[in-house]
Phi, psi and omega in degrees: 000137179225178182300322181298329184275327189251004182292333177298328181291337184271312187253355179111158186271011188250137181299325183292345177295318179298321182289344181257002190294335179261012183273099182176201181202155175278139176236142180253125179272088184300130176090345185293328182280328183294342180279348183254138178275075182216151182286323183234134178213129178268110185261007183260142178217151182264133180235124176285147184234131175055048179262132178304141183301326184291349179284339172061034175287130180195170175290136175251128179290159177307322180296322178292318180293320178301321179297316181290334181262007183305122177061025180267154173238117189235141178234131170255122186237127178154214184261203184295334177296319177290328176296321176297321179293324176300310180293322179298320178296320178299318178294324177296332178274002177092009180272146172274149184229057179296335181294341180298331184249016179270115183295343180278347180286128178295120185285318186266064182207164177287153179227156182209138175223130172266115182266105185294326184296335181237004182051039182248158177243123181244122183244146165240126181246116184288113180210078190287341183241159187299326176295322178296318179297317179300313180296321181296315180296319177298323177295320178298318179293316182297320182274351182051058188289346172071041177284139175278331180213138176234124180247125189235149172195132170214173176146312185294317180293322178296319180296323184278322189253320181275316174060039181221095184297322181298313179295318179300314182296324180295313180293323178297322176296320178299323181295327179298333176276324180300317185285354175271006179302141177305332179297330182257013185300322182268003182269131173283121184248126184236129174257123180265124179298136180301138182300144176296139181278127174265096191303318185295344182263358178290133192255015178209152178301323180298314180294321180293332179282321190253335180270051174273151187302326181290344179266351183254109183270000000 
């Protein structure tokens, strides 16, 4: 049994469920953290809105997530957004992630966690630009690393530093062929859409000039 076979059991058997998976909003539970004697508290939670009942979107407990990740090897590849998803997945598996807020932790580096509760391996591979992602995927194929699932995202760094949509699109097209390699045939491959840019929160003139939504694919 693999991720490709059992994901329908988790989110529902209907194609429209996938198209609705991002339909919702973040909500902040004001005051919930102040009641706890803790230095760090995440008061934000995601709530789905107007989702058909048959899609079966719901909170999964750590035990349920551990079952689905049993003996799995998973890689998150990309920039800091993917690193956040890496840590979020670890928390979903019941792991604590104090290193996420440790200033001594090297941000632009690969990360790895062996989750004993599910006998799973969770990797984060730092590849902030589309060329980095291409090289990383080729390395995975060459080494036959045996990932059960690969989650990918790039875009923001290319928009800010490369500033060439044509070049970005060309490498992205090449990646669509790379992931069709027979080595990755049994691997569930997921592309995460680049986060929407909140223009008012950009903190430099350079970012405001280049991180416009039309430049982020």
